[in-house]
C-alpha positions in Angstrom: 134.0 81.8 154.5 131.4 84.4 153.4 129.9 86.8 155.9 126.7 85.3 157.2 127.4 81.7 156.3 127.7 79.1 158.9 129.4 75.8 159.5 126.1 74.0 158.6 125.9 75.9 155.3 129.4 74.7 154.5 128.6 71.1 155.4 128.4 70.1 151.7 132.1 71.0 151.4 132.9 68.9 154.4 131.6 65.5 155.4 127.9 65.9 155.0 125.0 67.3 153.0 123.9 70.8 153.7 121.0 70.6 156.1 119.0 73.3 154.3 119.3 71.4 151.0 118.3 68.1 152.8 115.2 69.7 154.4 114.1 71.2 151.1 114.6 68.0 149.1 112.8 66.0 151.7 109.8 68.4 151.5 109.5 68.5 147.7 110.5 64.9 147.3 107.5 63.6 149.1 105.2 61.5 146.9 103.0 63.8 144.8 104.4 67.0 146.3 106.5 67.8 143.2 103.6 67.2 140.9 101.3 69.4 143.0 103.9 72.2 143.0 104.5 71.8 139.2 100.8 72.0 138.6 100.4 75.1 140.7 103.4 76.7 139.0 101.1 77.0 136.0 98.7 79.2 138.0 96.0 79.0 140.8 93.7 76.0 140.8 90.8 74.7 142.7 90.9 71.3 144.4 89.0 69.5 141.6 91.4 71.0 139.0 94.4 69.6 140.9 92.9 66.2 141.1 92.6 66.2 137.3 96.0 67.6 136.6 97.7 65.1 139.0 96.1 61.8 138.0 96.2 59.0 140.5 96.4 61.3 143.5 93.6 60.6 146.1 91.6 63.4 147.6 92.8 62.5 151.1 96.5 62.6 150.1 96.0 65.8 148.1 94.4 67.5 151.1 97.3 66.3 153.3 100.0 67.5 150.9 98.3 70.9 150.4 98.1 71.3 154.2 101.8 70.5 154.5 102.7 73.0 151.7 100.6 75.6 153.4 102.3 75.0 156.7 105.7 75.4 155.0 104.5 78.7 153.4 104.8 77.4 149.8 101.0 77.3 149.0 98.2 79.6 150.0 94.5 78.8 150.2 91.9 81.4 149.3 88.3 80.7 150.4 85.6 82.5 148.4 82.4 82.6 150.4 79.2 81.4 148.9 77.3 78.2 148.2 79.2 76.1 147.5 82.3 77.5 149.1 85.1 77.8 146.5 88.7 77.2 147.5 91.6 78.2 145.3 95.2 77.2 145.9 98.2 79.1 144.6 101.9 79.4 145.1 103.1 82.0 147.6 106.1 84.2 146.8 108.2 81.5 148.5 106.6 78.8 146.4 106.9 80.8 143.2 110.7 81.0 143.8 110.8 77.3 143.2 109.7 77.8 139.5 113.2 78.0 138.0 114.3 74.9 139.9 111.1 73.0 138.8 111.5 74.1 135.2 115.1 72.9 135.2 114.1 69.6 136.8 111.4 69.2 134.1 114.0 69.9 131.4 116.4 67.4 132.9 113.7 64.8 133.3 112.7 65.0 129.7 116.3 64.7 128.6 117.0 61.9 131.0 113.9 60.0 130.1 114.7 60.0 126.4 118.2 58.8 126.9 117.2 55.9 129.2 
């Protein structure tokens, strides 16, 4: 076993799924979360832009998912004072580290969709 790894980290080799992987997949696998992260991986966006880039997503659910992603440290919210107040959402460093995984998933999805 590598230095710094734990029994839980090795669970995938034993009888279960790695708990870290499970927690990550549960988070990004929530309905609409992947699409929001994918959209924000293209750059910062305001709320209205996100509603246009992720069609079918209600304002209420978008607000909820953005709060969850903020709480997990994947998305940050920047409030620009003024009238009206402008709020911009962007990926944090932690969220940006998901880009390669999201890009690979997009590539796989396109390949998989064509072959189905």
